[in-house]
C-alpha positions in Angstrom: 10.8 -4.8 -10.9 9.8 -1.4 -12.5 6.0 -1.6 -11.5 7.1 -3.1 -7.8 9.1 0.4 -7.4 6.9 2.6 -8.4 4.6 1.7 -5.4 6.9 -0.5 -2.9 8.1 2.5 -1.6 4.7 3.6 -0.5 4.3 2.0 2.3 8.3 2.9 3.2 7.7 6.7 3.8 6.6 6.9 6.8 10.2 5.5 8.1 11.8 6.8 5.6 11.1 10.0 6.8 11.8 9.5 10.3 15.4 7.9 9.7 16.6 11.1 6.8 14.1 13.4 8.8 12.8 14.5 5.5 10.1 16.6 4.8 7.1 16.1 3.6 7.8 17.6 0.3 11.2 16.0 0.6 9.1 12.6 0.8 6.7 13.3 -2.1 9.7 13.5 -4.7 11.3 10.1 -2.9 8.4 8.9 -4.3 7.7 11.3 -7.2 11.1 11.3 -8.5 10.2 7.4 -10.0 7.5 8.3 -11.7 8.1 11.8 -13.5 10.9 10.5 -15.5 9.8 6.7 -16.3 6.6 8.6 -17.8 8.3 11.2 -19.8 11.2 8.6 -21.4 8.9 5.9 -21.8 8.5 6.2 -25.6 12.2 7.8 -25.6 13.2 4.4 -24.7 11.1 2.8 -27.3 12.5 4.7 -30.1 16.4 4.4 -28.7 15.8 0.8 -28.9 14.3 0.7 -31.7 17.4 2.3 -33.1 20.1 0.7 -31.1 18.8 -2.0 -31.1 16.3 -3.8 -28.0 18.7 -6.2 -26.6 21.2 -3.8 -26.0 19.2 -1.1 -25.2 17.3 -3.4 -22.5 20.3 -4.7 -21.0 21.9 -1.2 -20.2 18.8 -0.1 -19.2 18.6 -2.9 -16.8 22.0 -2.0 -15.5 21.0 1.7 -14.9 18.0 0.3 -12.8 20.1 -2.0 -10.7 23.1 0.9 -10.4 20.6 2.8 -9.1 18.4 0.5 -6.7 21.9 0.2 -5.6 22.4 3.9 -4.6 19.0 4.3 -3.0 19.5 1.6 -0.8 22.7 3.1 0.7 21.7 6.9 -0.2 22.3 9.2 3.2 20.1 11.6 2.7 16.5 12.8 1.2 18.4 14.6 -1.6 20.7 11.4 -2.4 17.8 8.9 -2.7 15.9 11.2 -5.0 18.5 12.3 -7.5 19.2 8.4 -7.6 15.3 7.4 -7.4 15.6 10.0 -10.1 18.2 7.8 -12.4 16.0 4.9 -11.1 12.8 6.4 -13.1 15.2 6.6 -16.6 16.4 3.1 -15.8 13.6 1.9 -16.1 11.6 3.3 -19.2 14.8 2.6 -21.1 14.1 -0.7 -19.9 10.7 -1.6 -20.4 9.3 -0.9 -23.7 12.2 -3.1 -25.3 10.3 -6.3 -23.3 7.3 -5.3 -25.9 8.9 -4.3 -28.5 11.1 -8.5 -28.6 7.6 -10.0 -28.2 6.0 -8.1 -31.5 9.7 -8.7 -33.1 9.9 -12.9 -32.5 6.7 -13.7 -31.5 4.0 -15.0 -33.9 0.4 -16.5 -34.1 -0.6 -17.7 -30.5 2.6 -17.4 -29.6 2.2 -14.0 -29.8 -0.7 -14.0 -27.8 0.7 -16.5 -25.1 3.1 -13.5 -23.9 1.4 -10.2 -24.5 -1.2 -11.6 -22.2 2.2 -12.3 -19.6 3.7 -9.3 -20.1 0.1 -7.6 -19.5 -0.9 -9.3 -16.6 2.9 -9.0 -15.1 2.8 -5.3 -16.0 -0.9 -4.3 -14.0 -0.1 -6.9 -11.2 3.4 -4.9 -10.4 1.0 -2.1 -8.2 -0.6 -4.3 -6.3 2.6 -6.7 -5.4 4.6 -3.3 -5.3 2.2 -2.9 -1.5 2.4 -6.0 -0.6 6.6 -6.3 -1.0 6.9 -3.8 0.8 4.5 -3.7 3.5 7.0 -7.2 4.1 10.3 -5.8 3.8 9.8 -2.7 6.0 8.2 -4.7 8.8 10.7 -7.7 8.7 13.4 -4.8 9.4 16.6 -7.5 8.2 19.5 -7.2 9.6 18.6 -3.4 11.1 18.4 -2.2 8.0 14.8 -0.9 8.1 13.1 0.7 5.0 16.7 0.3 2.9 15.8 -3.6 1.4 12.7 -1.8 -0.6 15.6 -1.2 -3.0 18.4 -3.6 -1.9 16.0 -6.5 -3.2 16.1 -5.6 -6.8 20.0 -5.8 -7.0 20.7 -9.6 -6.5 17.1 -9.7 -9.2 18.8 -7.3 -11.8 22.6 -8.9 -11.3 20.6 -12.5 -12.4 18.4 -10.9 -15.1 21.7 -9.3 -16.5 24.0 -12.6 -16.8 20.2 -14.3 -18.1 19.4 -11.5 -20.7 23.1 -11.9 -22.1 22.6 -15.3 -22.9 18.9 -15.3 -24.3 17.9 -12.5 -25.4 17.8 -12.6 -29.4 20.7 -11.1 -30.8 20.2 -6.9 -32.3 20.1 -6.5 -36.3 23.8 -5.0 -36.8 22.8 -2.4 -38.9 20.2 -0.6 -36.7 23.3 1.5 -35.2 23.5 2.8 -38.7 20.1 4.3 -38.1 20.4 6.2 -35.0 20.8 9.7 -37.0 17.0 9.4 -37.6 15.9 9.7 -33.7 13.3 12.5 -34.3 15.2 15.0 -31.8 12.6 18.1 -32.2 9.3 15.2 -31.8 11.1 13.9 -28.5 11.9 18.4 -27.3 7.8 18.4 -27.7 6.9 15.6 -26.4 8.7 15.5 -23.4 7.8 18.9 -22.2 4.2 17.8 -22.9 4.5 14.5 -20.4 6.6 16.6 -17.7 4.2 19.2 -17.5 1.1 17.4 -17.5 2.8 14.3 -15.0 4.4 16.9 -12.5 1.2 19.1 -11.4 -0.4 14.9 -11.2 1.8 14.0 -9.2 2.8 17.2 -7.3 -0.5 19.1 -7.0 -2.3 17.5 -4.3 0.2 18.1 -1.6 0.3 21.5 -2.9 -3.1 21.8 -2.5 -3.6 23.0 -6.4 -2.0 25.9 -6.7 -2.4 27.9 -10.1 0.7 27.1 -11.2 -0.7 23.4 -11.6 -3.5 24.4 -13.3 -1.2 26.5 -16.0 0.7 23.8 -16.3 -2.0 21.0 -17.1 -3.6 23.8 -20.0 0.2 24.3 -21.1 0.5 20.4 -22.0 -2.6 20.2 -23.7 -0.6 22.8 -26.1 2.1 20.8 -26.4 0.4 18.0 -27.0 -2.0 19.7 -29.8 1.7 21.3 -31.4 3.4 17.0 -31.1 0.8 15.8 -33.1 0.7 18.5 -35.9 4.8 18.8 -35.8 4.4 14.8 -36.2 2.1 14.7 -38.6 4.1 17.0 -40.7 7.6 14.9 -40.9 5.1 11.9 -42.3 3.6 13.7 -44.4 7.2 14.8 -45.4 8.5 11.0 -45.6 10.3 11.6 -42.1 10.2 9.4 -39.1 7.9 11.0 -36.7 8.5 9.6 -32.4 5.5 8.6 -33.0 4.3 7.1 -36.6 0.3 8.4 -37.0 -0.4 5.2 -38.6 0.0 3.4 -34.6 -3.0 5.4 -33.7 -5.0 5.3 -37.1 -4.3 1.3 -36.5 -8.1 0.0 -35.6 -8.4 -0.4 -32.2 -5.7 1.4 -31.1 -7.7 4.4 -30.2 -10.2 2.4 -28.4 -7.5 0.7 -26.1 -5.9 3.7 -25.2 -8.9 4.7 -23.5 -9.5 1.4 -22.0 -5.8 1.3 -20.3 -6.7 4.5 -19.2 -9.6 4.1 -17.2 -8.2 0.5 -15.9 -5.3 1.9 -14.9 -6.6 5.0 -13.4 -9.0 3.1 -11.4 -6.0 0.4 -10.4 -3.7 3.1 -9.2 -6.5 5.8 -7.5 -7.8 2.6 -5.7 -4.6 1.4 -4.2 -3.9 4.9 -3.1 -7.0 5.9 -1.6 -7.4 2.1 0.2 -3.6 2.7 1.3 -4.9 5.9 3.0 -7.6 4.6 4.9 -6.1 1.4 5.9 -3.5 3.5 7.4 -4.4 6.4 8.0 -7.7 5.8 9.3 -7.6 2.0 10.5 -4.0 2.5 12.3 -2.9 -0.9 10.2 1.3 -1.7 10.2 2.8 -1.5 7.1 2.9 -5.7 6.9 -0.7 -5.6 7.6 -1.5 -2.9 4.9 0.4 -4.7 2.5 -1.2 -8.3 2.9 -4.3 -6.6 2.3 -3.7 -5.9 -1.4 -2.1 -9.8 -1.6 -5.7 -11.1 -3.1 -5.7 -8.3 -5.8 -3.1 -9.0 -6.6 -2.7 -13.4 -6.4 -6.3 -13.1 -8.3 -4.8 -10.3 -10.9 -2.2 -13.0 -11.6 -3.9 -15.8 -12.0 -7.4 -14.2 -14.2 -4.7 -12.4 -16.7 -2.5 -15.3 -17.5 -5.4 -17.8 -18.1 -8.5 -15.7 -19.6 -6.5 -17.0 -23.1 -7.9 -20.4 -22.4 -11.4 -20.0 -21.1 -14.0 -20.8 -23.8 -14.0 -18.8 -27.2 -17.9 -17.8 -27.0 -16.6 -15.7 -23.3 -13.5 -13.7 -25.5 -16.0 -10.9 -27.1 -17.3 -10.0 -23.7 -14.8 -10.3 -21.1 -13.8 -6.8 -21.4 -17.4 -5.1 -20.3 -17.5 -8.0 -18.0 -14.0 -7.1 -16.1 -15.0 -3.2 -16.4 -18.4 -4.3 -14.7 -17.3 -6.6 -12.2 -14.4 -4.0 -11.4 -17.5 -0.8 -10.7 -19.1 -3.9 -8.5 -16.4 -4.8 -6.1 -15.0 -1.5 -5.9 -18.1 -0.4 -4.9 -18.5 -3.8 -2.4 -14.9 -2.1 -1.0 -16.5 0.7 0.2 -19.5 -0.8 1.7 -17.5 -3.4 3.6 -15.7 -0.9 5.5 -18.4 2.2 5.7 -19.0 1.3 9.5 -15.1 2.7 10.4 -14.6 -1.1 11.5 -12.4 -3.9 9.9 -15.1 -6.4 7.3 -13.1 -10.0 7.2 -14.6 -12.5 4.7 -16.5 -9.6 3.0 -13.6 -7.7 2.2 -11.3 -9.9 0.6 -13.7 -11.7 -1.2 -14.1 -7.9 -2.9 -10.8 -7.1 -2.9 -10.0 -10.5 -5.0 -12.8 -9.3 -7.6 -11.2 -6.8 -8.0 -8.6 -8.3 -9.1 -10.2 -10.3 -12.0 -12.2 -7.3 -13.0 -9.1 -5.3 -13.6 -7.4 -8.1 -15.4 -10.6 -9.0 -17.3 -10.4 -4.9 -18.1 -6.7 -4.3 -18.9 -5.1 -7.5 -20.3 -7.6 -8.5 -23.1 -7.0 -5.1 -24.2 -3.7 -4.5 -24.6 -3.0 -8.2 -26.2 -5.9 -6.9 -28.7 -4.3 -3.9 -29.6 -1.1 -5.1 -30.2 -1.6 -8.4 -31.1 -2.3 -6.5 -35.4 0.6 -4.6 -34.9 2.8 -4.9 -37.0 6.9 -5.2 -36.4 8.2 -2.1 -37.9 5.3 -0.3 -35.6 6.1 -2.5 -32.4 8.9 0.5 -31.0 5.9 2.4 -31.6 2.9 1.1 -30.5 4.9 0.3 -27.1 5.9 3.4 -25.5 2.3 4.7 -26.3 0.6 1.9 -24.2 3.0 1.7 -21.8 3.3 5.7 -21.6 -0.6 5.3 -21.1 -0.5 3.0 -18.8 1.6 5.1 -16.3 0.0 8.6 -17.2 -3.9 6.7 -16.0 -1.8 5.2 -12.8 -0.4 8.7 -12.1 -4.2 10.8 -13.3 -6.1 7.7 -10.9 -4.2 8.6 -8.1 -4.5 12.4 -8.9 -8.2 12.7 -9.1 -9.6 10.3 -6.5 -6.5 10.4 -3.7 -7.4 14.9 -4.2 -11.6 13.4 -4.0 -10.6 11.4 -0.8 -8.7 14.1 0.8 -10.8 16.9 0.0 -13.7 14.4 1.4 -11.9 14.4 5.0 -11.5 18.5 5.2 -14.8 18.4 4.5 -16.3 16.4 7.4 -13.8 18.1 9.7 -12.7 14.8 12.0 -10.2 12.6 11.7 -11.2 9.0 12.8 -11.8 5.6 11.7 -15.0 6.4 10.8 -14.6 9.8 9.3 -12.0 7.6 6.8 -14.8 5.6 6.1 -17.2 8.1 5.0 -14.5 9.5 2.3 -13.6 6.4 0.9 -16.8 5.2 0.2 -17.5 8.1 -1.6 -14.2 7.4 -3.5 -15.0 4.0 -4.5 -18.2 4.8 -5.8 -16.8 7.3 -7.8 -14.0 4.5 -8.8 -16.7 2.2 -9.7 -18.6 5.2 -11.6 -14.9 5.2 -13.8 -14.9 1.5 -13.8 -18.6 2.0 -15.7 -17.6 4.4 -18.3 -14.8 1.7 -19.3 -17.5 -0.9 -19.9 -19.5 0.8 -21.4 -16.8 1.2 -24.4 -16.3 -2.5 -23.9 -19.4 -2.6 -26.0 -17.8 -0.8 -28.9 -16.8 -2.8 -31.5 -13.0 -1.9 -32.9 -13.1 -0.8 -36.5 -11.3 -3.4 -39.3 
């Protein structure tokens, strides 16, 4: 639900704007209102679970997310919808890290590997599923409710999950609440400010034509990230409890995994965003057809993400570079299939399926390999870190490749399917280059 909701609203935006008489800035904040608190609070949510109990915090986040989804579906104005979307994002940030921490603490050996594989498959498939589900729900116009089911669909699912979670999730350590005073508040403030200063211009800068404040914000975020790193190292040396334990970053393979996850999710986010712009704006697809276009990517991503661990052992070492290489070839093939401004038929859907396979092989083995050997006591730090990296990668991909697409359209000085396909082809080649960099990183052996 959390990953779907980052994307499900995309195809509903035109309908929301028409019904609520929203401005362009207001619609942008409907989308960004979820992404910003979600990105900022992920690491804090992971730490809260470690301190207060993962079961307790997960159910609290799920309840907040479900209630906010209901409020979004009932919103009567743009301001209300933006506010409830922010609460929904905060609920996701509290809910999501507990899943990975619970896996780390309650599964071992092959069982942990299988659970991590399932987690990573669901995590990255959510983006494409969101596009598909959004198109279906908006076009269905259930009971004349227009765009509202894209939020209301979470309510029955959330209620069922709350009931099931209360029964089946492992009980928390009774001593966990006693450790709540160890929350690193200065570190939390520094990290929250750094991530906010990074995500806000990434989300809003493109629409505002990258004004000076957006670049100053990005520069300030780099400074605050450096200060956060210095402060956390100092806290650890003094025997304190930093928000992110430095040993997690020094753990074999984590640094390389951060780069690979960032690259894979940047390609994922950028690919979905620019292709949506092209097929809805350039080709004039309806919300339903636009959503269904991504079905091959979502289905194949899920299938590969769930089965790659059962493939021959001799293949396992090359899955990551092969996945990035397949992604590079297939995103370029999507651009070539659509280069003439017309529909491409089977060639397009075959390339979209290959994108799903390539991204699954790039992302799932990377995440599973990085976390399989992390110590249980570091589960919260690792889960928050990698979930944040995945989300920031999506945002950076949307910002970078979306800007490239729109700037190319503007430079061509014309409108229409052919012009849009030209801009799309440039973006797809840029996405292919990013995936190729990931393929090179996939050849690097992680430090023992």
